[in-house]
mmCIF file of the N, C-alpha and C atoms, coordinates in Angstrom:
data_MODEL
# 
_entry.id   MODEL 
# 
loop_
_atom_site.group_PDB 
_atom_site.id 
_atom_site.type_symbol 
_atom_site.label_atom_id 
_atom_site.label_alt_id 
_atom_site.label_comp_id 
_atom_site.label_asym_id 
_atom_site.label_entity_id 
_atom_site.label_seq_id 
_atom_site.pdbx_PDB_ins_code 
_atom_site.Cartn_x 
_atom_site.Cartn_y 
_atom_site.Cartn_z 
_atom_site.occupancy 
_atom_site.B_iso_or_equiv 
_atom_site.pdbx_formal_charge 
_atom_site.auth_seq_id 
_atom_site.auth_comp_id 
_atom_site.auth_asym_id 
_atom_site.auth_atom_id 
_atom_site.pdbx_PDB_model_num 
ATOM 1   N N  . MET A 1 1  ? 0.819   -1.198 0.102   1.00 0.00 ? 1  MET A N  1 
ATOM 2   C CA . MET A 1 1  ? 0.106   0.039  -0.101  1.00 0.00 ? 1  MET A CA 1 
ATOM 3   C C  . MET A 1 1  ? 0.940   1.172  0.188   1.00 0.00 ? 1  MET A C  1 
ATOM 4   N N  . LEU A 1 2  ? 1.901   1.121  0.851   1.00 0.00 ? 2  LEU A N  1 
ATOM 5   C CA . LEU A 1 2  ? 2.885   2.420  0.820   1.00 0.00 ? 2  LEU A CA 1 
ATOM 6   C C  . LEU A 1 2  ? 3.375   2.577  -0.518  1.00 0.00 ? 2  LEU A C  1 
ATOM 7   N N  . LYS A 1 3  ? 3.805   1.432  -1.170  1.00 0.00 ? 3  LYS A N  1 
ATOM 8   C CA . LYS A 1 3  ? 4.595   1.617  -2.520  1.00 0.00 ? 3  LYS A CA 1 
ATOM 9   C C  . LYS A 1 3  ? 3.686   2.370  -3.542  1.00 0.00 ? 3  LYS A C  1 
ATOM 10  N N  . THR A 1 4  ? 2.388   2.015  -3.555  1.00 0.00 ? 4  THR A N  1 
ATOM 11  C CA . THR A 1 4  ? 1.511   2.653  -4.421  1.00 0.00 ? 4  THR A CA 1 
ATOM 12  C C  . THR A 1 4  ? 1.470   4.270  -4.125  1.00 0.00 ? 4  THR A C  1 
ATOM 13  N N  . GLY A 1 5  ? 1.387   4.441  -2.719  1.00 0.00 ? 5  GLY A N  1 
ATOM 14  C CA . GLY A 1 5  ? 1.462   6.076  -2.355  1.00 0.00 ? 5  GLY A CA 1 
ATOM 15  C C  . GLY A 1 5  ? 2.233   6.720  -2.928  1.00 0.00 ? 5  GLY A C  1 
ATOM 16  N N  . LYS A 1 6  ? 3.496   5.969  -2.804  1.00 0.00 ? 6  LYS A N  1 
ATOM 17  C CA . LYS A 1 6  ? 4.866   6.619  -2.960  1.00 0.00 ? 6  LYS A CA 1 
ATOM 18  C C  . LYS A 1 6  ? 4.904   6.898  -4.617  1.00 0.00 ? 6  LYS A C  1 
ATOM 19  N N  . ILE A 1 7  ? 4.456   5.916  -5.234  1.00 0.00 ? 7  ILE A N  1 
ATOM 20  C CA . ILE A 1 7  ? 4.599   6.064  -7.100  1.00 0.00 ? 7  ILE A CA 1 
ATOM 21  C C  . ILE A 1 7  ? 3.665   7.298  -7.142  1.00 0.00 ? 7  ILE A C  1 
ATOM 22  N N  . LEU A 1 8  ? 2.561   7.349  -6.540  1.00 0.00 ? 8  LEU A N  1 
ATOM 23  C CA . LEU A 1 8  ? 1.614   8.633  -6.887  1.00 0.00 ? 8  LEU A CA 1 
ATOM 24  C C  . LEU A 1 8  ? 2.210   9.999  -6.549  1.00 0.00 ? 8  LEU A C  1 
ATOM 25  N N  . PHE A 1 9  ? 2.985   9.851  -5.589  1.00 0.00 ? 9  PHE A N  1 
ATOM 26  C CA . PHE A 1 9  ? 3.619   11.283 -4.938  1.00 0.00 ? 9  PHE A CA 1 
ATOM 27  C C  . PHE A 1 9  ? 4.809   11.647 -5.624  1.00 0.00 ? 9  PHE A C  1 
ATOM 28  N N  . ASN A 1 10 ? 5.653   10.619 -6.298  1.00 0.00 ? 10 ASN A N  1 
ATOM 29  C CA . ASN A 1 10 ? 6.786   11.079 -7.055  1.00 0.00 ? 10 ASN A CA 1 
ATOM 30  C C  . ASN A 1 10 ? 6.669   11.741 -8.148  1.00 0.00 ? 10 ASN A C  1 
ATOM 31  N N  . LYS A 1 11 ? 7.740   12.314 -8.802  1.00 0.00 ? 11 LYS A N  1 
ATOM 32  C CA . LYS A 1 11 ? 7.474   13.629 -10.137 1.00 0.00 ? 11 LYS A CA 1 
ATOM 33  C C  . LYS A 1 11 ? 6.754   12.638 -11.102 1.00 0.00 ? 11 LYS A C  1 
ATOM 34  N N  . LYS A 1 12 ? 7.357   11.522 -11.439 1.00 0.00 ? 12 LYS A N  1 
ATOM 35  C CA . LYS A 1 12 ? 6.739   10.501 -12.612 1.00 0.00 ? 12 LYS A CA 1 
ATOM 36  C C  . LYS A 1 12 ? 5.391   10.380 -12.519 1.00 0.00 ? 12 LYS A C  1 
ATOM 37  N N  . GLY A 1 13 ? 4.865   9.859  -11.209 1.00 0.00 ? 13 GLY A N  1 
ATOM 38  C CA . GLY A 1 13 ? 3.584   9.425  -11.105 1.00 0.00 ? 13 GLY A CA 1 
ATOM 39  C C  . GLY A 1 13 ? 2.845   10.808 -10.987 1.00 0.00 ? 13 GLY A C  1 
ATOM 40  N N  . GLN A 1 14 ? 3.090   11.675 -10.310 1.00 0.00 ? 14 GLN A N  1 
ATOM 41  C CA . GLN A 1 14 ? 2.082   12.820 -10.440 1.00 0.00 ? 14 GLN A CA 1 
ATOM 42  C C  . GLN A 1 14 ? 1.877   13.342 -11.734 1.00 0.00 ? 14 GLN A C  1 
ATOM 43  N N  . SER A 1 15 ? 3.106   13.408 -12.924 1.00 0.00 ? 15 SER A N  1 
ATOM 44  C CA . SER A 1 15 ? 2.912   13.859 -14.235 1.00 0.00 ? 15 SER A CA 1 
ATOM 45  C C  . SER A 1 15 ? 2.065   12.919 -14.729 1.00 0.00 ? 15 SER A C  1 
ATOM 46  N N  . ALA A 1 16 ? 2.005   11.588 -14.759 1.00 0.00 ? 16 ALA A N  1 
ATOM 47  C CA . ALA A 1 16 ? 0.995   10.523 -15.176 1.00 0.00 ? 16 ALA A CA 1 
ATOM 48  C C  . ALA A 1 16 ? -0.287  10.789 -14.730 1.00 0.00 ? 16 ALA A C  1 
ATOM 49  N N  . VAL A 1 17 ? -0.608  11.292 -13.526 1.00 0.00 ? 17 VAL A N  1 
ATOM 50  C CA . VAL A 1 17 ? -1.913  11.522 -13.054 1.00 0.00 ? 17 VAL A CA 1 
ATOM 51  C C  . VAL A 1 17 ? -2.398  12.769 -13.641 1.00 0.00 ? 17 VAL A C  1 
ATOM 52  N N  . GLU A 1 18 ? -1.581  13.958 -13.714 1.00 0.00 ? 18 GLU A N  1 
ATOM 53  C CA . GLU A 1 18 ? -2.031  14.959 -14.141 1.00 0.00 ? 18 GLU A CA 1 
ATOM 54  C C  . GLU A 1 18 ? -2.239  14.999 -15.610 1.00 0.00 ? 18 GLU A C  1 
ATOM 55  N N  . TYR A 1 19 ? -1.431  13.834 -16.582 1.00 0.00 ? 19 TYR A N  1 
ATOM 56  C CA . TYR A 1 19 ? -1.744  13.977 -17.800 1.00 0.00 ? 19 TYR A CA 1 
ATOM 57  C C  . TYR A 1 19 ? -2.932  13.134 -18.221 1.00 0.00 ? 19 TYR A C  1 
ATOM 58  N N  . ILE A 1 20 ? -3.217  12.103 -17.132 1.00 0.00 ? 20 ILE A N  1 
ATOM 59  C CA . ILE A 1 20 ? -4.379  11.528 -17.553 1.00 0.00 ? 20 ILE A CA 1 
ATOM 60  C C  . ILE A 1 20 ? -5.642  12.440 -17.343 1.00 0.00 ? 20 ILE A C  1 
ATOM 61  N N  . ILE A 1 21 ? -5.591  13.142 -16.354 1.00 0.00 ? 21 ILE A N  1 
ATOM 62  C CA . ILE A 1 21 ? -6.614  13.995 -15.876 1.00 0.00 ? 21 ILE A CA 1 
ATOM 63  C C  . ILE A 1 21 ? -6.905  14.975 -17.100 1.00 0.00 ? 21 ILE A C  1 
ATOM 64  N N  . VAL A 1 22 ? -5.962  15.579 -17.609 1.00 0.00 ? 22 VAL A N  1 
ATOM 65  C CA . VAL A 1 22 ? -5.812  16.772 -18.639 1.00 0.00 ? 22 VAL A CA 1 
ATOM 66  C C  . VAL A 1 22 ? -6.519  16.046 -20.025 1.00 0.00 ? 22 VAL A C  1 
ATOM 67  N N  . ALA A 1 23 ? -5.874  14.870 -20.257 1.00 0.00 ? 23 ALA A N  1 
ATOM 68  C CA . ALA A 1 23 ? -6.414  14.232 -21.526 1.00 0.00 ? 23 ALA A CA 1 
ATOM 69  C C  . ALA A 1 23 ? -7.722  13.882 -21.255 1.00 0.00 ? 23 ALA A C  1 
ATOM 70  N N  . ALA A 1 24 ? -8.231  13.348 -20.244 1.00 0.00 ? 24 ALA A N  1 
ATOM 71  C CA . ALA A 1 24 ? -9.927  13.086 -20.070 1.00 0.00 ? 24 ALA A CA 1 
ATOM 72  C C  . ALA A 1 24 ? -10.605 14.310 -20.178 1.00 0.00 ? 24 ALA A C  1 
ATOM 73  N N  . GLY A 1 25 ? -10.090 15.255 -19.586 1.00 0.00 ? 25 GLY A N  1 
ATOM 74  C CA . GLY A 1 25 ? -11.004 16.708 -19.587 1.00 0.00 ? 25 GLY A CA 1 
ATOM 75  C C  . GLY A 1 25 ? -11.008 17.024 -21.169 1.00 0.00 ? 25 GLY A C  1 
ATOM 76  N N  . LEU A 1 26 ? -9.731  17.291 -21.726 1.00 0.00 ? 26 LEU A N  1 
ATOM 77  C CA . LEU A 1 26 ? -9.950  17.348 -23.185 1.00 0.00 ? 26 LEU A CA 1 
ATOM 78  C C  . LEU A 1 26 ? -10.690 16.553 -23.956 1.00 0.00 ? 26 LEU A C  1 
ATOM 79  N N  . MET A 1 27 ? -10.579 15.438 -23.932 1.00 0.00 ? 27 MET A N  1 
ATOM 80  C CA . MET A 1 27 ? -11.583 14.465 -24.355 1.00 0.00 ? 27 MET A CA 1 
ATOM 81  C C  . MET A 1 27 ? -12.974 14.890 -24.026 1.00 0.00 ? 27 MET A C  1 
ATOM 82  N N  . GLY A 1 28 ? -13.322 14.912 -22.886 1.00 0.00 ? 28 GLY A N  1 
ATOM 83  C CA . GLY A 1 28 ? -14.616 15.397 -22.664 1.00 0.00 ? 28 GLY A CA 1 
ATOM 84  C C  . GLY A 1 28 ? -14.969 16.611 -23.347 1.00 0.00 ? 28 GLY A C  1 
ATOM 85  N N  . ALA A 1 29 ? -14.272 17.537 -23.493 1.00 0.00 ? 29 ALA A N  1 
ATOM 86  C CA . ALA A 1 29 ? -14.516 19.060 -24.050 1.00 0.00 ? 29 ALA A CA 1 
ATOM 87  C C  . ALA A 1 29 ? -14.587 18.772 -25.551 1.00 0.00 ? 29 ALA A C  1 
ATOM 88  N N  . PHE A 1 30 ? -13.749 17.789 -26.222 1.00 0.00 ? 30 PHE A N  1 
ATOM 89  C CA . PHE A 1 30 ? -14.153 17.780 -27.380 1.00 0.00 ? 30 PHE A CA 1 
ATOM 90  C C  . PHE A 1 30 ? -15.301 16.985 -28.047 1.00 0.00 ? 30 PHE A C  1 
ATOM 91  N N  . LEU A 1 31 ? -15.802 15.958 -27.070 1.00 0.00 ? 31 LEU A N  1 
ATOM 92  C CA . LEU A 1 31 ? -16.911 15.302 -27.536 1.00 0.00 ? 31 LEU A CA 1 
ATOM 93  C C  . LEU A 1 31 ? -18.298 15.956 -27.298 1.00 0.00 ? 31 LEU A C  1 
ATOM 94  N N  . SER A 1 32 ? -18.179 16.977 -26.127 1.00 0.00 ? 32 SER A N  1 
ATOM 95  C CA . SER A 1 32 ? -19.185 17.824 -26.209 1.00 0.00 ? 32 SER A CA 1 
ATOM 96  C C  . SER A 1 32 ? -19.380 18.870 -27.161 1.00 0.00 ? 32 SER A C  1 
ATOM 97  N N  . PHE A 1 33 ? -18.546 19.272 -28.069 1.00 0.00 ? 33 PHE A N  1 
ATOM 98  C CA . PHE A 1 33 ? -18.421 20.054 -28.813 1.00 0.00 ? 33 PHE A CA 1 
ATOM 99  C C  . PHE A 1 33 ? -19.089 19.513 -30.081 1.00 0.00 ? 33 PHE A C  1 
ATOM 100 N N  . TYR A 1 34 ? -18.422 17.941 -30.307 1.00 0.00 ? 34 TYR A N  1 
ATOM 101 C CA . TYR A 1 34 ? -18.910 17.213 -31.465 1.00 0.00 ? 34 TYR A CA 1 
ATOM 102 C C  . TYR A 1 34 ? -20.505 17.166 -31.365 1.00 0.00 ? 34 TYR A C  1 
ATOM 103 N N  . VAL A 1 35 ? -20.842 16.477 -30.204 1.00 0.00 ? 35 VAL A N  1 
ATOM 104 C CA . VAL A 1 35 ? -22.272 16.495 -29.950 1.00 0.00 ? 35 VAL A CA 1 
ATOM 105 C C  . VAL A 1 35 ? -23.256 17.689 -30.242 1.00 0.00 ? 35 VAL A C  1 
ATOM 106 N N  . LEU A 1 36 ? -22.693 19.008 -29.850 1.00 0.00 ? 36 LEU A N  1 
ATOM 107 C CA . LEU A 1 36 ? -23.337 20.182 -30.147 1.00 0.00 ? 36 LEU A CA 1 
ATOM 108 C C  . LEU A 1 36 ? -23.377 20.381 -31.404 1.00 0.00 ? 36 LEU A C  1 
ATOM 109 N N  . TYR A 1 37 ? -22.242 20.353 -32.118 1.00 0.00 ? 37 TYR A N  1 
ATOM 110 C CA . TYR A 1 37 ? -22.044 20.869 -33.558 1.00 0.00 ? 37 TYR A CA 1 
ATOM 111 C C  . TYR A 1 37 ? -22.819 19.880 -34.329 1.00 0.00 ? 37 TYR A C  1 
ATOM 112 N N  . SER A 1 38 ? -22.970 18.543 -33.927 1.00 0.00 ? 38 SER A N  1 
ATOM 113 C CA . SER A 1 38 ? -23.552 17.483 -34.973 1.00 0.00 ? 38 SER A CA 1 
ATOM 114 C C  . SER A 1 38 ? -24.866 18.012 -35.109 1.00 0.00 ? 38 SER A C  1 
ATOM 115 N N  . HIS A 1 39 ? -25.342 18.605 -33.912 1.00 0.00 ? 39 HIS A N  1 
ATOM 116 C CA . HIS A 1 39 ? -26.730 18.880 -34.278 1.00 0.00 ? 39 HIS A CA 1 
ATOM 117 C C  . HIS A 1 39 ? -27.095 20.347 -34.814 1.00 0.00 ? 39 HIS A C  1 
ATOM 118 N N  . LEU A 1 40 ? -26.189 20.952 -34.407 1.00 0.00 ? 40 LEU A N  1 
ATOM 119 C CA . LEU A 1 40 ? -26.548 22.330 -34.784 1.00 0.00 ? 40 LEU A CA 1 
ATOM 120 C C  . LEU A 1 40 ? -26.199 22.735 -36.241 1.00 0.00 ? 40 LEU A C  1 
ATOM 121 N N  . VAL A 1 41 ? -25.225 22.280 -36.793 1.00 0.00 ? 41 VAL A N  1 
ATOM 122 C CA . VAL A 1 41 ? -25.080 22.181 -38.272 1.00 0.00 ? 41 VAL A CA 1 
ATOM 123 C C  . VAL A 1 41 ? -26.214 21.861 -39.011 1.00 0.00 ? 41 VAL A C  1 
ATOM 124 N N  . PRO A 1 42 ? -26.744 20.903 -38.861 1.00 0.00 ? 42 PRO A N  1 
ATOM 125 C CA . PRO A 1 42 ? -27.721 20.401 -39.943 1.00 0.00 ? 42 PRO A CA 1 
ATOM 126 C C  . PRO A 1 42 ? -28.746 21.169 -39.958 1.00 0.00 ? 42 PRO A C  1 
ATOM 127 N N  . GLN A 1 43 ? -29.221 21.760 -38.389 1.00 0.00 ? 43 GLN A N  1 
ATOM 128 C CA . GLN A 1 43 ? -30.346 22.855 -38.540 1.00 0.00 ? 43 GLN A CA 1 
ATOM 129 C C  . GLN A 1 43 ? -29.871 23.917 -39.020 1.00 0.00 ? 43 GLN A C  1 
ATOM 130 N N  . GLN A 1 44 ? -28.797 24.549 -38.966 1.00 0.00 ? 44 GLN A N  1 
ATOM 131 C CA . GLN A 1 44 ? -28.252 25.540 -39.879 1.00 0.00 ? 44 GLN A CA 1 
ATOM 132 C C  . GLN A 1 44 ? -28.501 25.564 -41.151 1.00 0.00 ? 44 GLN A C  1 
ATOM 133 N N  . PHE A 1 45 ? -28.128 24.249 -41.840 1.00 0.00 ? 45 PHE A N  1 
ATOM 134 C CA . PHE A 1 45 ? -28.329 23.897 -43.264 1.00 0.00 ? 45 PHE A CA 1 
ATOM 135 C C  . PHE A 1 45 ? -29.911 23.975 -43.376 1.00 0.00 ? 45 PHE A C  1 
ATOM 136 N N  . ASP A 1 46 ? -30.581 23.415 -43.044 1.00 0.00 ? 46 ASP A N  1 
ATOM 137 C CA . ASP A 1 46 ? -32.037 23.360 -43.091 1.00 0.00 ? 46 ASP A CA 1 
ATOM 138 C C  . ASP A 1 46 ? -32.684 24.924 -42.989 1.00 0.00 ? 46 ASP A C  1 
ATOM 139 N N  . GLN A 1 47 ? -32.329 25.762 -42.195 1.00 0.00 ? 47 GLN A N  1 
ATOM 140 C CA . GLN A 1 47 ? -32.885 26.869 -42.242 1.00 0.00 ? 47 GLN A CA 1 
ATOM 141 C C  . GLN A 1 47 ? -32.232 27.688 -43.222 1.00 0.00 ? 47 GLN A C  1 
ATOM 142 N N  . GLY A 1 48 ? -30.907 27.649 -43.578 1.00 0.00 ? 48 GLY A N  1 
ATOM 143 C CA . GLY A 1 48 ? -30.680 28.283 -44.947 1.00 0.00 ? 48 GLY A CA 1 
ATOM 144 C C  . GLY A 1 48 ? -31.293 27.848 -46.108 1.00 0.00 ? 48 GLY A C  1 
ATOM 145 N N  . ALA A 1 49 ? -31.561 26.512 -46.274 1.00 0.00 ? 49 ALA A N  1 
ATOM 146 C CA . ALA A 1 49 ? -32.012 25.999 -47.472 1.00 0.00 ? 49 ALA A CA 1 
ATOM 147 C C  . ALA A 1 49 ? -33.546 26.427 -47.388 1.00 0.00 ? 49 ALA A C  1 
ATOM 148 N N  . ARG A 1 50 ? -34.230 26.711 -46.204 1.00 0.00 ? 50 ARG A N  1 
ATOM 149 C CA . ARG A 1 50 ? -35.641 27.150 -46.602 1.00 0.00 ? 50 ARG A CA 1 
ATOM 150 C C  . ARG A 1 50 ? -35.506 28.415 -46.897 1.00 0.00 ? 50 ARG A C  1 
ATOM 151 N N  . VAL A 1 51 ? -34.469 29.432 -46.420 1.00 0.00 ? 51 VAL A N  1 
ATOM 152 C CA . VAL A 1 51 ? -34.439 30.889 -46.579 1.00 0.00 ? 51 VAL A CA 1 
ATOM 153 C C  . VAL A 1 51 ? -34.355 30.970 -48.363 1.00 0.00 ? 51 VAL A C  1 
ATOM 154 N N  . ILE A 1 52 ? -33.322 30.304 -48.791 1.00 0.00 ? 52 ILE A N  1 
ATOM 155 C CA . ILE A 1 52 ? -32.929 30.195 -50.011 1.00 0.00 ? 52 ILE A CA 1 
ATOM 156 C C  . ILE A 1 52 ? -34.128 29.968 -50.943 1.00 0.00 ? 52 ILE A C  1 
ATOM 157 N N  . LEU A 1 53 ? -34.899 28.734 -50.509 1.00 0.00 ? 53 LEU A N  1 
ATOM 158 C CA . LEU A 1 53 ? -35.808 28.281 -51.398 1.00 0.00 ? 53 LEU A CA 1 
ATOM 159 C C  . LEU A 1 53 ? -36.887 29.087 -51.380 1.00 0.00 ? 53 LEU A C  1 
ATOM 160 N N  . THR A 1 54 ? -37.530 29.810 -50.032 1.00 0.00 ? 54 THR A N  1 
ATOM 161 C CA . THR A 1 54 ? -38.533 30.590 -50.299 1.00 0.00 ? 54 THR A CA 1 
ATOM 162 C C  . THR A 1 54 ? -38.030 31.924 -51.124 1.00 0.00 ? 54 THR A C  1 
ATOM 163 N N  . ASP A 1 55 ? -36.868 32.489 -50.890 1.00 0.00 ? 55 ASP A N  1 
ATOM 164 C CA . ASP A 1 55 ? -36.644 33.758 -51.899 1.00 0.00 ? 55 ASP A CA 1 
ATOM 165 C C  . ASP A 1 55 ? -36.526 33.301 -53.103 1.00 0.00 ? 55 ASP A C  1 
ATOM 166 N N  . TYR A 1 56 ? -36.239 32.063 -53.689 1.00 0.00 ? 56 TYR A N  1 
ATOM 167 C CA . TYR A 1 56 ? -35.979 31.637 -54.848 1.00 0.00 ? 56 TYR A CA 1 
ATOM 168 C C  . TYR A 1 56 ? -37.581 31.565 -55.520 1.00 0.00 ? 56 TYR A C  1 
ATOM 169 N N  . SER A 1 57 ? -38.545 31.105 -54.776 1.00 0.00 ? 57 SER A N  1 
ATOM 170 C CA . SER A 1 57 ? -39.692 30.558 -55.266 1.00 0.00 ? 57 SER A CA 1 
ATOM 171 C C  . SER A 1 57 ? -40.525 31.976 -55.243 1.00 0.00 ? 57 SER A C  1 
ATOM 172 N N  . THR A 1 58 ? -40.088 33.138 -54.666 1.00 0.00 ? 58 THR A N  1 
ATOM 173 C CA . THR A 1 58 ? -41.020 34.287 -54.631 1.00 0.00 ? 58 THR A CA 1 
ATOM 174 C C  . THR A 1 58 ? -40.404 35.258 -55.951 1.00 0.00 ? 58 THR A C  1 
ATOM 175 N N  . ASN A 1 59 ? -39.451 35.094 -56.320 1.00 0.00 ? 59 ASN A N  1 
ATOM 176 C CA . ASN A 1 59 ? -38.852 35.731 -57.457 1.00 0.00 ? 59 ASN A CA 1 
ATOM 177 C C  . ASN A 1 59 ? -39.443 35.229 -58.723 1.00 0.00 ? 59 ASN A C  1 
# 
């Protein structure tokens, strides 16, 4: 048990833990942006298409 604690508290162990935490945070941020934009971009295209088609059909 003490050996595991020493591994986490030395420089290499601390760097590894920090790297894992930062990598997980970045992965979560990228996934949340992907989910947001994968729903937002198609809606924007649909709205733009409606505007273009209504403008085209009135002329």
